[in-house]
C-alpha positions in Angstrom: -9.2 52.9 60.3 -11.4 52.0 57.3 -13.7 49.1 57.9 -14.0 46.0 55.7 -17.5 47.1 54.8 -16.2 50.1 52.8 -14.4 47.8 50.4 -17.5 45.7 49.5 -20.4 45.9 47.1 -23.6 45.0 49.0 -26.2 43.8 48.8 -25.8 41.3 45.9 -29.4 41.6 44.6 -31.7 39.8 45.0 -30.3 38.4 48.2 -32.4 40.5 50.6 -35.7 40.8 48.8 -38.2 43.3 50.2 -41.2 41.8 52.0 -43.0 41.8 55.2 -41.6 39.5 57.9 -43.9 37.0 59.5 -45.3 38.4 62.7 -44.9 35.2 64.6 -41.2 35.0 63.8 -40.7 38.6 64.8 -42.5 38.0 68.1 -40.4 34.9 68.8 -37.0 36.5 68.0 -37.4 40.1 69.0 -34.0 41.7 68.9 -32.1 38.4 69.4 -29.1 37.7 67.2 -28.9 34.2 65.9 -25.5 32.6 65.0 -25.8 30.6 61.8 -23.1 28.2 60.5 -22.9 26.5 57.2 -20.2 25.5 54.7 -21.3 28.0 52.1 -22.2 31.6 53.1 -24.8 34.1 51.8 -22.2 35.6 49.5 -19.2 34.5 47.5 -16.5 37.1 46.7 -14.8 38.0 43.5 -12.1 40.6 42.8 -12.9 43.3 40.2 -10.3 44.9 37.9 -9.2 47.3 40.6 -8.6 44.5 43.1 -11.7 45.5 45.1 -13.8 42.8 46.6 -17.3 42.4 45.2 -20.0 40.3 46.9 -22.0 38.0 44.8 -25.0 35.9 45.8 -23.9 32.5 47.3 -24.9 29.4 45.3 -27.0 26.5 46.4 -30.5 25.8 47.7 -29.3 25.7 51.3 -28.1 29.3 51.1 -31.3 30.4 49.4 -33.4 28.9 52.2 -31.2 30.2 55.0 -31.0 33.7 53.5 -34.8 34.1 54.2 -34.0 33.9 57.9 -32.2 37.3 57.5 -35.5 38.9 56.7 -36.9 37.8 60.1 -33.9 38.0 62.4 -30.5 39.6 63.2 -28.0 37.0 62.1 -24.2 36.4 62.5 -23.4 34.0 59.6 -20.2 31.9 60.0 -19.1 30.2 56.7 -16.1 28.7 55.0 -13.9 30.4 52.5 -14.8 28.9 49.1 -12.2 30.5 46.8 -9.2 32.8 46.6 -11.3 36.0 46.8 -13.1 34.6 49.9 -9.7 34.1 51.5 -8.6 37.6 50.7 -11.9 38.8 52.2 -11.1 36.8 55.3 -7.7 38.5 55.6 -9.4 41.9 55.4 -12.0 40.7 57.9 -9.3 40.0 60.4 -8.5 43.7 60.6 -11.9 44.3 62.2 -13.3 42.6 65.3 -16.8 43.1 63.8 -16.2 40.8 60.8 -18.2 42.1 57.8 -21.2 44.2 58.7 -23.3 43.5 55.6 -26.3 45.5 56.9 -28.2 46.1 60.2 -29.5 42.5 60.1 -26.5 40.5 58.9 -22.9 40.1 60.0 -20.7 37.7 58.0 -17.6 35.9 59.5 -15.5 34.0 57.0 -13.5 31.1 58.3 -10.2 30.5 56.4 -8.4 27.1 56.7 -5.4 26.0 54.6 -6.4 25.1 51.1 -5.1 21.5 51.4 -7.1 20.9 54.6 -10.2 22.2 53.0 -9.8 20.0 49.9 -9.4 17.0 52.2 -12.5 18.0 54.0 -14.7 18.8 51.0 -13.4 16.8 48.1 -12.2 13.6 49.9 -14.4 13.2 53.0 -17.6 15.2 53.0 -18.0 14.8 49.2 -18.2 12.1 48.2 -17.9 9.8 51.2 -20.6 11.2 53.5 -22.8 12.2 50.6 -22.7 8.8 49.0 -23.3 6.9 52.3 -26.2 9.1 53.3 -27.8 8.8 49.9 -27.6 5.0 50.1 -25.0 4.9 47.3 -21.9 3.6 49.1 -21.6 0.9 46.5 -20.9 3.5 43.8 -17.9 5.0 45.6 -14.6 4.5 43.8 -12.0 2.6 45.7 -10.1 4.7 48.2 -7.4 3.4 50.6 -8.5 3.3 54.2 -5.4 5.3 55.1 -6.5 8.1 52.7 -9.9 8.2 54.3 -8.5 8.4 57.8 -6.1 11.1 56.6 -8.9 13.1 55.2 -10.9 12.8 58.4 -7.9 13.7 60.7 -6.3 16.4 58.6 -9.3 17.7 56.8 -12.8 17.2 58.3 -11.7 17.7 61.9 -9.6 20.8 61.4 -12.4 22.5 59.4 -15.0 21.7 62.0 -12.7 23.0 64.8 -12.1 26.2 62.7 -15.9 26.7 62.2 -16.4 26.2 65.9 -13.8 28.8 66.7 -15.7 31.2 64.3 -18.9 30.5 66.2 -17.3 31.1 69.5 -16.0 34.4 68.3 -19.6 35.5 67.8 -20.7 34.5 71.3 -21.2 37.0 74.1 -22.7 39.7 72.0 -25.7 40.3 74.3 -27.7 37.1 74.8 -27.3 35.1 78.0 -28.1 31.9 76.1 -26.9 32.1 72.5 -28.9 30.3 69.8 -26.6 28.5 67.4 -27.9 27.0 64.2 -25.5 24.6 62.4 -26.3 23.2 59.0 -25.6 20.0 57.2 -23.1 17.2 56.8 -20.0 19.3 56.4 -20.2 20.3 60.1 -21.1 17.2 62.1 -18.4 17.8 64.7 -18.8 21.6 65.0 -21.4 21.4 67.7 -19.1 19.1 69.8 -16.3 21.6 69.6 -18.6 24.5 70.5 -20.1 22.6 73.4 -16.6 22.0 74.9 -16.0 25.8 75.3 -19.6 27.0 75.6 -21.7 24.5 77.6 -24.5 27.1 78.1 -25.2 27.6 74.3 -28.3 26.3 72.7 -27.2 24.2 69.7 -29.5 23.1 66.9 -28.1 21.1 63.9 -30.3 20.7 60.9 -29.3 18.0 58.3 -30.6 18.7 54.8 -29.7 15.3 53.3 -31.2 11.8 54.1 -30.0 9.8 57.1 -29.2 6.2 55.8 -30.5 2.9 57.1 -29.1 2.0 60.6 -25.6 0.5 60.4 -24.9 1.6 56.8 -22.5 4.3 57.9 -20.9 2.1 60.6 -20.3 -0.6 57.9 -18.4 1.8 55.7 -16.6 4.1 58.2 -16.4 2.1 61.4 -15.5 4.1 64.5 -15.5 7.3 62.5 -19.2 7.0 62.0 -19.7 6.4 65.7 -17.7 9.6 66.3 -19.9 11.5 63.9 -23.1 10.5 65.8 -21.5 11.3 69.1 -20.5 14.7 67.8 -24.1 15.3 66.7 -25.3 14.3 70.2 -23.5 17.4 71.5 -26.4 19.4 70.1 -29.7 20.2 71.9 -31.9 19.6 68.9 -31.1 17.6 65.7 -33.4 18.3 62.8 -34.1 16.2 59.7 -36.3 16.6 56.7 -38.7 13.7 57.3 -39.9 11.4 60.0 -38.3 8.5 58.2 -34.9 10.1 58.5 -35.6 10.7 62.2 -36.4 7.0 62.7 -33.2 6.0 60.9 -31.1 8.3 63.1 -32.6 7.1 66.3 -32.1 3.5 65.4 -28.6 4.2 64.2 -27.7 5.7 67.6 -28.6 2.3 69.2 -26.5 0.4 66.6 -23.5 2.7 66.4 -22.9 4.3 69.8 -22.6 2.3 73.1 -24.3 3.7 76.1 -27.2 5.6 74.6 -30.8 5.4 75.6 -33.3 6.1 72.9 -36.9 7.0 73.3 -38.2 6.4 69.8 -41.8 7.4 70.6 -40.8 10.9 71.8 -37.8 11.4 69.6 -35.3 11.7 72.5 -31.8 10.4 72.9 -30.2 10.3 76.4 -26.4 10.3 76.3 -23.8 11.3 78.9 -26.3 13.0 81.2 -27.9 15.0 78.5 -31.1 14.8 76.5 -31.1 15.4 72.8 -34.3 16.1 70.9 -34.6 14.7 67.4 -37.2 16.3 65.2 -38.5 16.4 61.6 -38.7 19.9 60.0 -39.5 19.5 56.3 -38.0 22.5 54.5 -39.9 24.4 51.9 -39.8 27.4 49.6 -40.6 31.1 50.1 -43.8 31.1 48.1 -44.2 34.8 47.7 -40.6 35.6 46.8 -40.5 32.6 44.4 -43.7 33.7 42.6 -42.4 37.3 42.3 -39.1 36.1 40.9 -40.8 33.8 38.4 -42.8 36.8 37.0 -39.7 39.0 36.6 -38.7 40.4 33.2 -35.5 38.3 33.3 -37.5 35.0 33.6 -40.1 36.1 31.0 -37.2 36.8 28.6 -35.8 33.3 29.1 -39.3 31.9 28.7 -39.5 33.4 25.2 -36.1 32.0 24.3 -37.1 28.5 25.5 -40.5 28.2 23.8 -39.0 27.2 20.4 -37.5 24.1 22.1 -40.8 22.9 23.5 -42.9 20.2 21.9 -46.6 19.5 21.9 -45.9 18.1 25.4 -42.8 19.2 27.3 -41.1 17.2 30.0 -38.7 19.2 32.2 -35.9 18.2 34.6 -34.0 20.7 36.8 -31.1 19.1 38.8 -27.4 19.1 39.6 -25.2 16.6 37.7 -25.1 14.3 40.7 -25.4 10.5 40.9 -28.0 10.8 43.6 -30.3 12.7 41.2 -30.6 9.6 39.1 -30.7 11.5 35.8 -29.3 8.5 33.9 -32.3 6.4 34.8 -34.7 9.2 34.0 -33.1 9.5 30.5 -33.5 5.8 29.9 -37.2 6.0 31.0 -37.7 8.8 28.5 -36.0 6.8 25.8 -38.3 3.8 26.6 -41.3 6.2 26.4 -40.4 7.1 22.8 -39.6 3.5 21.9 -42.9 2.2 23.3 -45.0 5.0 21.7 -43.4 5.9 18.3 -46.2 8.4 17.6 -44.7 10.6 20.3 -41.4 11.0 18.5 -41.1 14.6 17.3 -44.0 15.6 19.5 -42.7 15.2 23.0 -39.5 17.0 24.1 -37.3 16.9 27.2 -35.7 20.0 28.5 -32.9 19.2 30.9 -31.5 22.0 33.0 -28.4 20.4 34.4 -26.2 22.3 36.9 -22.5 21.4 37.0 -21.6 20.0 40.4 -18.4 19.0 42.2 -16.6 18.6 39.0 -13.3 17.9 40.7 -14.5 14.6 42.3 -14.0 11.4 40.2 -17.4 9.9 40.9 -19.1 13.0 39.5 -16.8 13.1 36.5 -17.7 9.5 35.7 -21.4 10.2 36.1 -21.3 13.3 34.0 -19.6 11.4 31.1 -22.2 8.6 31.2 -25.0 11.2 31.3 -23.9 13.1 28.2 -23.2 9.9 26.3 -26.8 8.8 27.0 -28.2 12.2 25.8 -26.2 11.9 22.5 -27.4 8.3 22.0 -31.1 9.2 22.5 -30.9 12.3 20.3 -29.2 10.3 17.5 -31.8 7.5 17.8 -35.0 9.6 17.9 -34.1 12.7 15.8 -37.0 13.8 13.8 -37.5 16.4 11.1 -34.1 18.0 11.9 -34.9 18.3 15.6 -33.7 16.3 18.6 -36.0 15.1 21.5 -33.6 16.3 24.3 -32.3 19.8 24.8 -29.6 20.1 27.5 -28.8 23.4 29.3 -25.6 22.8 31.1 -25.1 25.8 33.3 -25.9 27.3 36.7 -28.7 29.6 35.6 -31.5 29.9 38.1 -33.7 32.3 36.2 -33.5 30.1 33.1 -34.5 27.1 35.1 -37.5 29.0 36.6 -38.5 29.8 33.0 -38.3 26.1 32.2 -40.5 25.3 35.1 -43.0 27.9 33.8 -43.4 25.8 30.7 -43.5 22.1 31.7 -46.4 19.8 31.0 -44.6 17.2 33.1 -41.9 17.9 35.8 -39.8 14.8 36.4 -38.1 14.6 39.8 -36.5 11.2 40.2 -33.7 11.0 42.8 -32.4 7.8 44.3 -32.6 9.6 47.6 -33.0 13.2 48.6 -33.4 15.1 51.9 -36.3 17.1 50.4 -35.8 18.2 46.8 -37.0 21.8 46.5 -37.5 21.6 42.7 -40.5 19.4 43.5 -41.9 22.4 45.5 -40.7 25.2 43.2 -42.2 23.7 40.1 -45.9 23.6 41.1 -45.7 27.2 42.4 -44.2 28.8 39.2 -45.8 26.5 36.5 -48.5 28.1 34.4 -49.8 25.0 32.6 -51.3 22.8 35.3 -48.2 20.6 34.9 -48.0 17.1 36.3 -45.3 16.3 38.9 -43.8 12.8 38.5 -42.0 12.3 41.8 -39.6 9.6 43.1 -40.5 7.9 46.3 -36.9 8.5 47.3 -37.4 12.2 47.5 -38.1 13.6 51.0 -40.8 15.8 49.3 -42.8 12.7 48.5 -44.2 12.4 52.0 -46.0 15.7 51.6 -46.7 15.9 47.9 -47.7 12.3 47.0 -51.5 13.1 47.0 -51.0 15.5 44.1 -48.0 13.8 42.3 -47.6 10.6 40.3 -45.2 8.4 42.3 -42.4 6.3 40.8 -39.7 4.1 42.2 -36.4 5.7 41.2 -34.8 2.7 39.5 -38.0 1.3 37.9 -37.3 2.5 34.3 -40.2 0.7 32.8 -42.6 2.0 35.5 -41.3 5.5 35.1 -41.8 5.4 31.3 -45.4 4.2 31.8 -46.0 7.0 34.4 -44.6 9.6 32.0 -47.1 8.4 29.3 -49.9 8.6 31.9 -48.8 12.2 32.8 -48.8 13.5 29.2 -52.1 11.8 28.5 -53.9 13.0 31.6 -57.2 14.9 31.2 -57.2 18.7 31.8 -59.6 18.2 34.7 -57.3 15.8 36.5 -54.3 18.0 35.8 -56.0 21.0 37.4 -57.0 18.9 40.4 -53.5 17.6 41.0 -51.9 21.0 40.4 -54.3 22.5 43.0 -53.4 19.9 45.6 -49.7 20.5 45.1 -50.0 24.3 45.3 -52.2 24.4 48.4 -50.0 22.0 50.2 -46.8 23.9 49.5 -48.4 27.2 50.4 -49.7 25.9 53.7 -46.2 24.6 54.7 -43.9 27.3 53.3 -40.5 28.4 54.3 -41.8 30.6 57.2 -43.6 27.5 58.5 -40.3 25.6 58.5 -38.5 28.4 60.3 -41.3 28.9 62.8 -41.4 25.3 64.0 -37.7 25.2 64.7 -37.7 28.6 66.5 -40.6 27.6 68.6 -38.8 24.5 69.8 -35.6 26.2 70.5 -37.4 29.0 72.3 -39.0 26.4 74.6 -35.5 25.0 75.4 -34.2 28.5 76.0 -36.9 29.1 78.6 -35.8 25.9 80.3 -32.2 26.9 80.4 -33.0 30.4 81.7 -35.2 28.9 84.4 -32.5 26.2 85.2 -35.2 23.7 85.9 -36.1 20.5 84.1 -38.7 20.8 81.5 -40.3 19.3 78.4 -39.7 20.4 74.8 -43.0 21.7 73.5 -44.4 21.9 70.0 -46.1 25.1 68.8 
């Protein structure tokens, strides 16, 4: 019988870039196969004219970060079907007990759930409800009947999490006595709970890429459902967050939201139903070498030439999804105030906004997008000069074009209300060639690491942001070089390999405990 692999085009370059794997990771992992679960997978399928499946690189920063793990380890990746072609791929996958063998290092298992259940999971519950709560924007949620929320939880979120757990369980028992399972983000908060029921011996690590809100915020909005979410997460052995602040919020939220827990805040431990759960901060980063190589590619250089005519004497750049949490509307108002307060800058300072369409089927995102574009039109009409407009919008998902824009900035404005990390703040200083200044919101998780080299702003302080932008474009070359150096060296010191190594070190310590079947202490490498 022909295997599914023969019907696919692989790899979808540049998914598996060439490069030497970090020796420490190799030593830690050896020949172990890791099971990785996320909502989006490393590829998204399309059908060509002949009806054959073609693998295309998966979208999103999470996929980009996790794909780097494939260069260091053998991975079974469990992911949801995202479109009709994915569902066709899943049907073909079911003819083979191996799933899709993408290459020697990567096996992909697609999980297919009924479309209606997935839409309830993704469009009604995970996005926007969990997303808005965790980004401290619950007040911006449009009204939804409580019955509809419960329906989306019961007939959407829970079924998808059960299905993902079943996909993980299907990958167990392929050689390791103690499987290592890495589950990612807010779409899959109950997946670890369902795996634990069937595989109590597995080592489960759940990493959450977005912020954890203030204690009680989720309970206030979702009631017992929020308590169930935290209980589900406590089925894991390790829960990872982007920052120490998110760790503290989660630990305190356990006390507030779940009866019967004991929390050791000092050591980051939660004791619940006879188990200890370790809660840690693992700030995510970028693959510095791969990013620098991509930024110097011919494709990026071609986009750079195309963008140069849109630049001003000073160029401010934004790269972000069209998402209310990114706070782009406030950023635009700050730029407008900058031009109003300093009329001599009109015609000399330009803003290039690389805006990626996001979750366009969700009403909150539709409303935000309309407001955003109306603000751009208003500013351009007000401050047009010499036939040119101060804001140029690139509304598309074009990573190489965005990299070219980050090559060219004098100022990179990253101003989210809240963000787990925000990798644009780390990509920009690596690829920029002008000693550009980073203006960074205190709401971004990256602020904890990058504040020594950045100019800090409060996300909703429009006047303060306008003043900071003026400071940034007026900064002396010496100060720009100093700050750019601080940013680059910090990011290079704590790159993506560092992020992976810390997590693998901790889970390896727990693995040794389980194999020895004696109590122990989680160590830090």
